[in-house]
N, C-alpha and C positions, 0 to 999 in steps of 0.2 A: 499347379494342382490346387483345387479348391479345398477348403478346410474339411468339408464333409468327407471327401475322398481320402484325405490324409488321416482323418479320425478312423475311418473304416480300415485303413491299412494298418494302423497301430493296433487296432482291436484284433486283427487276425493273428498277431504274434502271441496274444494271451498274456495273462498277468505274470507268468513265470519268465517271460522274456526280459532280458536286461534292458535298462534304459539306453545303454550305449548302442546295443544292436538296433533298437528302434530308430535312434537318431541316425545311425549309419545308413539304414535303409532309406530314410527320408532324404538324407543328403545325396545318396546315389540316384534316387528317383528324380529329385529336383535338378541334379546336375545334368541328367539325360534330357529333361524337359527344357532346361536352359540352353543346352547345346542345340536342340532342335529349333528352338525359337531364334537363337542366334543365326543358324544357317538360313532360316526363312527370311530373317531380317536382312542378312547380307545379300541374299538372292534378290530381294526387292530393291535394295539400294543400288545394286549393279544394274538391274533392269531400268531403274529410273535414270541412271547415268547414261545408258545407251540411248534411251528415249530423248533425253535432254540434248545430247550431242547430235542426234539425227534430226531433231526438231519435230518429233512425232509423239504420239501418246504411247503409254506403256502397253496399251491394248494392241496397237499396231506392231510394236516390237514383238509381242507375243505371237501375233499371227505370222509374222515373217519367220521367226525362229521355229515355229511349228509347221512351216512349209505349207501354209494355207494359201491357195491361189485366189485370194481376194484383195491383194495389195498390188498397186501399180509397180511395174518393173523399176522405175526410177526411184520410188520410195524404198522398195526392197533392197536395191543396191546401196542406198544411203544407210539403211539400218545395218546391213551386213558389214559395211565399211566401219561404222561406228563400233560395232561389237568386236571387230577384229582389232581396231586401234586400242580399245579398252581391255582387250584380252578376256572378253566375257564368254564363258562357256556354261550354259544353263544345265542344271542337273535334270536331264530329261527322264532318267529312270525314276527318280523320286517324284517328278511331276506326273508321270504316267500312273504311278501307284496311287497318288493322291486322287487322281481322276477315276481310279478303278479300272483303267483300260490301258493295256500295254501296247506298244508299237514294235515289239521285238518278237521274232519267230525263232524257234529252236530247231536245229537240224542235227540228226545223228547219222553218221556215215560209217560204213564198215572199213573202208580203206581209201583215204584221201590220195594215196599215191596212184591209185588206179584211175586213169582219165575218165572212165565210164562214170564213176561216182562224182568226180569233180565237174564234169559237164552238166550233170543234173543240178548240182549245187549252184553252179554259175548261172544257169537259166532261171532257177528259183530266186536267187539273189537279185538278178536284174529286174525281174517282175516285182519283187518286194520293194526295191528302191523306187520304182516308178509310182508306187502307191504310198511312199513315206514310211515304209517299214525297214527296220534293220534286222540282220540275221546273225545269230551266233551258232557256231558249228562245233561239234565234238566228234573225234575219231575213235571208234570202238575197237579197231584192229580185230574184228570178228570175235571179240571176247564178250560173252553174255554178262559177266560181272561188271565190265566197264560200261556196257549198254545200260544196265540198271542204274549204276551210279550216276552216269551223265544225265539220264532221263529224270531222275529224282532231283538232281541239282537244277536242271532247267525249270522243272515245275516249281521249285523253290524260288526261282527268279521271276516267277509269274509271267512266263512267256504267253503271248496271245494265242499261239498255236505251236504244235510240235510235229515234225516229220521224222520218221525212222526209215531211212533209205539203207536198209541193212539186210543181211542174210541170216542173222541170228535173232532169236527172240526168247523171252522168258515168260512163262505162263502167268506168274504172279504179277509181273509188270503190266501185262495186258489189262488186268483188272484195275490196277492202280490208275492207268491212263484213262480207262473208261470212267472211273469215278471222278476224275478232274473236271469233266464236262467241257474242257476246252477242245477246239477242233484238233483232231489227230489224223495224220495220214501215214499209212504204212505202205512201203513198197515191197511187195511179194510175201511178206511174212504175217500179215494181219488178218483179222476177221472183221467184216463190216459190222458196226454197231451204231447206236444212235449218234454218237459224236465221232465215229471212226470211219474213214474212207480208206479202201484198200485199192492200190494200183498194182495190177498183177500182169506179168508178161507170160504169154502162152509159150513157155520153153519147149513143150512137147512138139508143137507144130514147127518151131524153128529148128530144133535138132533133127526132126524127121525129114525136113526139107533138105538139110545138109547131107544126111546119110543117103537118101534116095538119089541125090545128085551125084554123089561119089560112086554109088553102085552103078549108075547109068554109064559111068566112065570106066567100068570094069574093076572097081576096087572091091576085093573080098577079104582083104587082110587089113583091118582097121584098128587103130589104137585111140583111146580116149584119155586126155590129160586133164585132170581136175585139181581141186584144192578143197580143203575142209569138207571132206566127203559126208560128214554127218549133218551138214546144214541143208535144210529143205530145198531151196532153189538150186543148189549144186547137185544134190542127190537126184533131183528130178531130171536134170540134163543127162546124168550118167545112166540112169535107169532107162530113159527114152532111147539113148544111144544103143544100148544092148537089145532092147525090144525091136527097134527099127532095123538093125542089122539082121536079126533073126527072121524078121518078116520078109526082108529082101532076099535072103539066102540062108537057109538053115545050116548050110555047110560052111558059111563064112566064118573066119577066125577073128577073134577080138582080144584085146589086152587093155587093162585099166592101170594107169599110174597116176600119182599125185605129187604135187609140190606145193610150195608156198605161192600165194597170189602175188605175182610180180615177174619182172623180166628174168631175174636170176632163178626164180622158182621154175620158170619154163625151161631154162637151160638144164637145171638139175633133173627135171622130169625127163627131158630128152636123153640125158646121159643114162639114167636108170633104164629107160625103155630100150635103148640101143645095146646096152650090155646084158639085157635079159635073155637074149637068144631068140626073141620074137622079132621078125623082120616085116613091119607093116609097109604097105604101099601108100597108106595115108594116115595122117594124125589129125584128129579132131580135138580142138582145145575148148575148154569151158569158157574162155574169153579171149579177146584179142591181145590183152596185155601179156598173158603167158605165151600166146602164139608167137609174138615178136621175139621173145627169148628163145623159143624153139627154133625159129628161123636162123637166129644167130649161131646156135650150136650146130645145126646141120651144115651151115655154110663153113664153119671152122673145121668140120670133119670131111669136107669135100663132097657132101651129099647134095646133089642138085635138086632144087625145087622149081617146077613140079616134075622134071624128067625122071628123077629117081624116087621121089616121095612127094605126095601132095600134103598141104597143110591148110587147115581151116581154123577160123576163130569164131567169136560170137560177140556181138555188141555194135560193131562198125564204128569204133572210135576213129578220130581223124588220123591217128598214127597208122591205121590199117591201110589208108590210101597211099602213104608215103614210104612205107617200109619196102624192102626189095627182096623178093617180088611183092607187089601189092597183094593184100590178103583177101581171099574169099571168106565171107563171113555172113552173119545174120544181122540185119539192121534193126536196132532198137532206137526209136525216136527220143533221144534224151532231152532235147530242148522242149519238146511237147510234154514230156513227163514232168519236167521242172515247172512248166506253166500250169499244168493240171494240179500239181501238188499245191502250188501257191494259191490258186483259185479256190481250193477246198480249205486251206488254212485261213484265208482272209477273204471270204466270199463278198462279192460286190452286192450291196444292198439293192441295187437297181435291177439285178438279174436273178432269175429263179435258181435256187440252189437246192440240190438233193443230197442231203448228208446220209451217211450210213449205207453207202453203195459200194460195189466193186466195179472197177474200170479195167477192162481187159485189153491189153496191147498185143497185137499179133506181129511177130518179127517177119521181115522179108529177106529172102536170099539175095545176096550181092555177090556175083561171080567176078573174080579178078584173076590175076596171073599165077597165084600160088597153087592152083589145082589144074590137073590135066589127066589124060588117060593113064590107067595103071600100067606100070612097066610089065612087059611080058615075062622077064626073068625074075623069079621070086627069091633069088639068092641074095645074101647080104650085100649092101652097097656101102661105099665110103671107106672100105678097108683096102689096105695095100698088100699086095702079095710080097712075102719076104723071100728074097733070093739069096742063097748061100753060095759063096764062091768056092770052087774046088781048091 
């Protein structure tokens, strides 16, 4: 610290401040400066050691460690081997901050246990790695307060871009993210702005396709299984279900139940539905993850799918193809969505980029073995008649 700066620092304390406090402040400030200088010196010394062992310049070492494709493969291998032998790990976070440009992207996800969210994350991460970016992820568990906390933390880390692949949102957070001016991508819950792109699935079309398909098979007693009913994307599917059934047949009967987002949540919802006295010929699930849990509960109760009851999901996760019976569902292109999100977080300078737009994804109906014609008999299924001996 220069003398002028130190003199200004002392002056801020005023004449009433004790000399010991002034000296304590100076020692703390100088200690921090000394530590920073020591770290930089150690980093430079380690870089020189790697360069010396590999027989190249420090600039070449820097290019290799920053993954720049301007170094011959043989030279790159030599540098990486030297770095490994010397156990050299550069402080990439500090380096990116010094350059004023981060190579880290932040991702917020509602439920990492749900394969739907994980598939999008995996596609996004793969695209990021191909361009030299790293990805940090936070799970919100559908809690708005956790979303806000994690988003603020990532902004504090100076991420290069932030994606919110969530079903929950906070109005104040929306403004905070707009003010950051970094690229932001929302999945389903955002509003396009100058630095915000929104990727939205047309759930209305997807749910309507499923309802109309089931109605064409003779189903007029349908149940909908959801979770977190107050969240926008979930509520939209539930509302569309009710509207679509009414449009198909005003006399059709419906029932709504909800559980937690997961396999066990699907089983619990199925138990509640079957004990309610309502006997549907088909169950439409908010997603495939819960639908698989419902299939398990129906099987345990001796209810045949689709002979006794049809079941549908939504998302078309890989598990939908391999469960038994294979699940009829609505396909959402998760890999494509992950790629779209990355391209908007880290746009290629060589390509035209339109920020502040909404990208609409239309689901496609995928028919598999879990759906069939509605049973003729509307009586309860899966129950056993109790016989009392004389």
